[in-house]
C-alpha positions as CSV (number, residue, x, y, z in Angstrom):
1,I,0.6,-9.9,3.2
2,G,-1.3,-7.0,5.0
3,T,-2.5,-5.5,1.7
4,S,-5.3,-5.7,-0.9
5,I,-4.6,-8.0,-3.7
6,T,-3.5,-5.1,-5.8
7,A,-1.2,-4.1,-3.0
8,A,-2.4,-0.5,-3.1
9,T,-4.4,-0.5,0.2
10,A,-3.6,-1.5,3.7
11,M,-5.7,-4.4,5.0
12,G,-3.1,-5.4,7.8
13,N,-3.0,-8.3,10.1
14,G,-3.2,-7.0,13.7
15,G,0.2,-8.5,14.7
16,D,3.2,-9.4,12.6
17,G,3.0,-10.0,8.8
18,I,5.4,-13.2,9.1
19,T,6.4,-14.7,12.5
20,A,8.8,-17.4,13.1
21,I,9.3,-18.8,16.7
22,S,10.7,-22.2,17.4
23,S,10.3,-24.2,20.6
24,S,13.2,-24.5,23.0
25,S,14.3,-27.9,21.5
26,N,13.7,-27.2,17.7
27,V,15.1,-25.0,15.0
28,Q,13.4,-23.6,11.9
29,D,16.1,-23.2,9.2
30,G,16.6,-22.8,5.4
31,W,13.5,-20.9,4.6
32,I,13.4,-18.5,1.7
33,V,10.8,-15.6,2.0
34,G,10.6,-14.2,-1.6
35,G,12.7,-14.6,-4.7
36,A,14.8,-13.0,-7.2
37,A,12.1,-13.4,-9.9
38,E,9.3,-10.9,-9.6
39,A,6.6,-13.8,-9.3
40,Y,8.1,-14.8,-6.1
41,R,8.3,-11.5,-4.3
42,N,6.0,-10.4,-1.4
43,I,4.5,-7.1,-0.4
44,I,4.6,-7.2,3.4
45,S,3.1,-4.1,4.4
46,G,0.2,-2.4,6.5
47,N,0.6,-4.9,9.5
48,G,0.0,-3.8,13.1
49,A,3.4,-4.9,14.4
50,N,6.4,-6.0,12.5
51,G,6.7,-7.0,8.7
52,I,8.7,-10.0,9.6
53,R,9.8,-11.2,13.1
54,H,12.2,-13.9,13.8
55,Q,12.8,-15.0,17.5
56,R,14.5,-18.1,18.8
57,G,15.6,-21.0,16.9
58,V,15.5,-19.5,13.4
59,E,18.7,-20.1,11.2
60,D,19.7,-19.4,7.8
61,W,16.7,-17.7,6.4
62,I,17.1,-15.8,3.2
63,I,14.7,-12.8,2.7
64,V,15.0,-11.7,-0.8
65,G,13.2,-9.2,-3.3
66,N,10.4,-8.2,-1.0
67,T,8.8,-4.9,-0.4
68,I,8.3,-4.2,3.2
69,G,6.4,-0.9,4.1
70,L,5.4,0.4,0.8
71,N,2.7,-0.3,-1.7
72,G,3.3,-2.6,-4.6
73,A,4.2,0.1,-7.0
74,Q,6.7,1.5,-4.4
75,T,5.1,5.2,-4.7
76,A,3.6,5.5,-1.3
77,T,4.1,4.1,2.4
78,L,1.9,1.4,3.7
79,P,3.7,1.1,7.0
80,N,4.1,-1.8,9.3
81,G,3.5,-0.4,12.8
82,G,6.8,-1.8,14.2
83,H,10.1,-2.8,12.5
84,G,10.2,-3.8,9.0
85,V,12.2,-6.9,9.9
86,Y,12.8,-7.7,13.7
87,I,15.3,-10.4,14.6
88,N,16.0,-11.5,18.1
89,G,18.6,-14.1,18.9
90,S,18.8,-13.6,22.8
91,V,16.9,-16.7,23.7
92,T,18.1,-20.3,23.1
93,P,18.4,-21.8,20.6
94,R,19.7,-18.6,19.2
95,T,18.7,-17.0,15.9
96,E,21.7,-16.7,13.4
97,G,22.4,-16.6,9.8
98,T,20.0,-14.3,8.3
99,E,20.4,-12.8,4.8
100,L,18.5,-9.9,3.5
101,D,19.1,-9.5,-0.2
102,G,17.5,-6.9,-2.7
103,N,14.6,-5.9,-0.5
104,V,13.1,-2.6,-0.2
105,V,12.4,-1.8,3.5
106,A,10.8,1.5,3.9
107,G,8.2,3.6,5.8
108,N,7.9,1.5,8.7
109,G,7.0,2.7,12.3
110,G,10.3,1.6,13.8
111,A,13.7,0.7,12.2
112,G,13.9,-0.8,8.9
113,L,15.9,-3.8,10.3
114,F,16.1,-4.2,14.2
115,V,18.5,-7.2,15.2
116,Q,19.3,-8.0,18.8
117,D,22.1,-10.3,19.9
118,T,22.4,-12.1,16.6
119,S,25.5,-13.0,14.5
120,N,25.9,-14.0,10.9
121,V,23.7,-11.4,9.3
122,D,24.3,-10.5,5.4
123,L,22.8,-7.6,4.0
124,F,23.3,-7.1,0.3
125,G,21.7,-4.8,-2.1
126,N,18.8,-3.5,0.0
127,W,17.1,0.0,0.0
128,F,16.3,1.1,3.6
129,G,14.2,4.4,3.4
130,T,13.7,4.7,-0.2
131,N,12.3,2.8,-3.3
132,E,14.3,0.8,-5.7
133,A,14.3,3.7,-8.2
134,E,15.6,5.9,-5.3
135,T,13.2,8.5,-6.1
136,G,11.0,8.3,-2.9
137,D,11.5,9.9,0.5
138,F,10.1,6.9,2.4
139,G,12.2,6.8,5.6
140,N,11.7,4.3,8.5
141,A,10.9,6.3,11.7
142,A,14.0,5.2,13.5
143,E,17.1,3.8,12.0
144,G,17.7,2.0,8.8
145,V,19.4,-0.7,10.6
146,Y,19.8,-0.9,14.4
147,A,21.9,-3.9,15.8
148,L,21.8,-4.1,19.6
149,L,23.6,-6.3,21.9
150,V,22.1,-6.8,25.4
151,A,23.0,-10.3,26.3
152,N,26.7,-11.2,27.5
153,M,27.6,-13.0,24.2
154,T,29.4,-12.2,21.0
155,M,27.5,-10.5,18.0
156,D,29.8,-11.0,15.1
157,D,30.2,-12.0,11.5
158,W,28.0,-9.2,9.8
159,N,28.6,-8.4,6.2
160,V,26.9,-5.3,5.0
161,G,27.7,-4.4,1.6
162,A,30.6,-6.4,0.8
163,T,31.2,-5.2,-2.7
164,A,30.3,-2.2,-4.9
165,S,27.7,-4.4,-6.6
166,E,26.2,-5.4,-3.1
167,A,26.0,-2.0,-1.7
168,N,22.9,-1.1,0.4
169,V,21.1,2.2,0.5
170,F,20.4,4.0,3.7
171,A,18.3,7.2,3.0
172,N,15.7,9.5,4.7
173,N,15.5,7.5,7.9
174,G,14.5,9.0,11.3
175,G,17.7,7.9,13.0
176,D,21.1,6.7,12.0
177,G,21.7,4.9,8.8
178,V,23.2,2.1,10.6
179,R,23.7,1.8,14.3
180,L,25.6,-0.7,16.2
181,R,25.3,-0.4,20.0
182,D,26.6,-2.6,22.9
183,S,24.5,-2.2,26.1
184,S,25.6,-5.4,27.6
185,A,27.6,-6.0,30.8
186,G,30.3,-8.1,29.3
187,G,29.4,-9.0,25.6
188,T,31.4,-7.9,22.4
189,I,30.5,-6.6,19.1
190,D,33.4,-7.5,16.8
191,G,34.5,-9.0,13.3
192,N,31.7,-7.2,11.5
193,W,32.1,-5.6,8.0
194,V,30.1,-2.4,7.1
195,L,31.6,-1.6,3.9
196,L,30.4,-0.2,0.4
197,N,27.0,1.3,1.1
198,R,25.4,4.6,0.3
199,Y,23.9,7.0,2.7
200,W,22.0,10.3,2.5
201,N,19.4,12.4,4.3
202,N,19.2,10.2,7.5
203,G,18.3,12.1,10.9
204,G,21.5,10.9,12.5
205,L,24.8,9.6,11.5
206,A,25.4,7.5,8.4
207,L,27.1,4.8,10.6
208,D,27.1,5.0,14.5
209,N,29.2,2.6,16.2
């Protein structure tokens, strides 16, 4: 999605690679993007905006085993111009319940994952800013993961690396490895778990809260 058939050359869409936006009265739920088996995995790179964008009424999506921002061999960047994955839950019906599992999200023009006003996010076994072999310096231009609360609501129930086998890697990113920021007037960020992850060579802090 955004590359040649060999996933070696960028031939990007002008906007997002994948966009999911529901109407004010409907919800798109239960989608799976990618899969554990190699045949189901996607290369989502070289697009003009975000690799994947979820905004309004997108629930219980699983994004698994994809390469977002690199070529198919994971040896060079084919950046998406925006974030690798962008999720915005500020508009009703809210976007909630996204899981990223075993993805490589690297080399993108924004954050690897940018999330605004969204709860119930699970991140297990992903690589933000390097390849799966952990041999490449392919940092996202901004944070590995940036979670931002703007609306006066609660952003909770995040699980980021719950066990050693589910640890994420945050490496080589231009900003923090993980950043949680509350810029709302009366909202709260609580009940989130950022546990057994690995961090190196990020431009900011490993975890900035």
